[in-house]
N, C-alpha and C positions, 0 to 999 in steps of 0.2 A: 733771589737767586734762581728759582725755577723759571721765572720769566726770562732771565738772561740765557739759561740753557735752552729753553724752547725757541727763542728767537735766533740765537747764533749757533747753537749746538748742532743742528742738522747739517750746516755747511762744513762743520768740523768732523762729522761722522759720529757724533754723540747721539745716543738713542735715549729718549726720555719716555718712560712708560708710566702712565697715570691711570688710576681707577677711582671713580667716585660715584656716588649715588645720582647726583644731578650735575649736568654740565653747566647749568646756569649759575652754580655757586663757585665756579672756577674762573679765574681771570680770563677775560675774553681773548686776549692775545695768545694765551697758552692754547686755548681750544682752536683758535684760528690757525696756529702753526702745527697742528696735529695732522699728520698725513693719513693715518688709519684711525677710523672711529668705529666703535662697537657700541650698539644701543640695545638694551633689553626692553622689558615692558615699561611703558611710560604712562604717567597719569595725564589727563587732558590739559591741565595747566602747564605742565612741563613740556609737553609735545608742541604747544603753541609758541614756545620761546624761539628766538632766532638762532640759537645754538644748534638747533635741529633742522635748520634750513636745507641741509644736504639730503635729507630724506624727502622723496617725492610725497605728495599729499596722500596717495593710496597707502604708502608704507607707514606714514605717520598714523593713519587710522588703524592699520594692522598692528602697530606697536602698542596701541591702547589695549588690544585684546590678546597680546602674545602670551603663550603658555610659558611656564618656567622652563628654562633651557633653550628658549628661542631667542636668537640674537640677529640683529641686522648689522652687517659689516660693510663699511664704506672704505674703499681704497682707491688710489689714483689710477690704477691700471684697468679698472672695470668701471664703465660709465654709470651703472645703476647699483645701488647697495644690494648685497646678497642676503637672503634670509637663510640662516643656519639653525639646525636643531642639534642639541647635544643629547646623545642617547642615554646617558646615565645621569643620576642626580649629581649635582656639583660636588657633593661631599664624598662620593664614591671614588676611592683611590684603588680599590681592589675589586676584582670580578665578584667576589663573594658579598660585597657591600651594595652592589647594584641591584635594582629592582627587577621585576619581571620584564621581559621584552614586550614592547608594544604589540597590540594586535596587528595582524598582517593586513596591510593595505596594498593597493596596487603598486605604490612606490617601493615598499619594502619587499614585495615579491620580486620585482624586477631587479632590485639591488642585492637579493639574496645570493645570487651566483657570484663566484669569485671573478672579479673583473680582469684578473691577470691569468686566468686559466688558458686563454688563447695566445698568450705571449709565446712566440716561437712557432706557432702553428701557421699553416699556409693561409693567407688571407683570401677571403671570398671575392674581393674586389680587384683581383689581378687582371691585367689586360688579357683578353681572351685569345690573342694571336701572337 
C-alpha cells in the first residue's frame, strides 16, 4: 500500500511523510520517489549505501561526524543539500525545557540582530540619481 501511494500519490497530490532510522531498510522505490530527504548522523556502513547517493562525498563525510540536531536536507529546488542545525533539543517543546544558548560564534553574532528590523526603512542601495 505504501509503495502504491509513493509511486502514484504524488501525481494525485497525496503527500507521504515517512521517518525511519535507516533508509536502506525501506523499499527502494519508496525512497526513490521521495522528493525531500532529510539525513541526520550516519554510521560509515549506512553512509556507503546507494540510498544516500544524493549526498556529495564531502557531505557524506560530514554526516558521519554530525552533532545531534544537525540535519542535511535535500530538495529539488536547491542543487546541493543544505546543512541545518536545530537550536533546541528535539524534546524541548517549551522555552523552559530548552538548554542554554550555544556560546557565541561569528555566525551567531551576525544572526543576533533582527533580520526584519530594516523592513520599511530606506534601502542603502537606491540609485543615487
